C-alpha positions, 0 to 999 in steps of 0.5 A, a space after each residue: 467789045 474790045 479786051 478789057 472792055 474797051 471799044 472802037 470807037 469812030 466818029 462821024 462830024 470833024 468839026 471842033 467837037 469830034 475830033 477832041 472827044 476822040 481823043 479823049 476817049 483814045 486817052 483812056 484807052 479806046 481804039 479810034 477806027 475812023 473819023 469822016 473828012 472835014 473842011 479842017 483837016 490840019 486841025 484834026 490831024 494836029 489832034 488825031 495823027 494818022 486816022 484814017 478818014 473814012 465815010 459814015 458808012 465805014 465809020 459805023 461797020 468798023 466801030 463798036 461805038 459811034 461818036 456823032 458830033 454834027 450841027 444841031 440840025 443835021 443830026 435827025 436827017 443824018 441818023 435817019 439816012 443812015 438808017 435808010 441804009 441800014 448802015 446801024 448795027 445790032 448792040 452798036 453803041 451811037 452816041 451824040 454829043 449835041 446839047 439840045 436832043 436827047 435820045 429819041 433824035 437817035 431812035 431811027 438808030 435804035 430801032 436797028 437794034 443799036 444803043 443810044 445815048 446822048 453826052 454832052 460836054 459843057 465846054 466851049 470847044 476850040 478844037 485842039 488839045 487845049 480842049 483836053 485839059 477843059 474837060 478835066 474841070 467839066 461837067 457833062 450831061 447824060 441821057 440814056 436808057 436805064 438799062 445802059 445808063 452806067 455806061 454813058 456814065 462811064 463814057 463821060 467819066 473817060 473823057 474826063 467830065 463828071 456826069 450829070 443826068 439829064 432826062 430826055 424830056 428836059 433835053 431842050 431846056 438843057 440846050 436852051 440853057 447851054 447856047 443862051 450861056 454861051 451866045 450871050 456871054 461872046 456877044 457881051 464880050 465882043 460889044 465890051 471889047 468893041 467899045 474899049 477899042 474905040 476908046 483907045 485901048 489896043 488890046 481889049 481883050 487882055 484888059 478884059 480878061 481878070 473883069 470877065 473872069 471874076 465878074 462871071 465867077 461872082 455871078 456863078 458864087 450868087 446863083 450857086 444853092 446855100 448849103 442846106 439846099 443840097 446839090 443841083 438836081 437836073 433831071 
């Protein structure tokens, strides 16, 4: 760990999530060490200018905190493969951002002495700087061994989120809830937009904006606990 608790942070995964998480942590004072190459380097450069592109093994070698932000089905094989190469380091924090996986998917890294944590910021990432503002109003599902849970919660706060602890055994259900909300919302809005376009409305996205936002707000209010029920418990 660097001076005053700052970490050297490297990222494996240059999609929409990894660069934004890295930028948020850099904004909290952590030093970025590198990121793996991606398919859209121009977009990554816009949010992380001049950050070195290096291999996954080199990201691990350089970093005290490794952020893994890869697709759900790629995560287990990636972690295990890097363990077979002997890449993970003792005392290194390994954090993934997947919604449905908990810390068990990081067991191959933990077996090499790394510290596993899972933090999923609950926003729909665009991969641009606008996500940094969205994080300020977001919650993050945090899963970690009890001894390092405060570290995981602190990282979520530094990203701008309010941490909510989700037990490892509950991550699959949490992930299904997130997937249902995002996939269903996107599908319904697209269907509505197509119907409005066929009805002669040229810009259905603008037409639907206020309607969709107010409808979702009402639905969220209806699903909120009453004042006497106390805060929701996710773990």
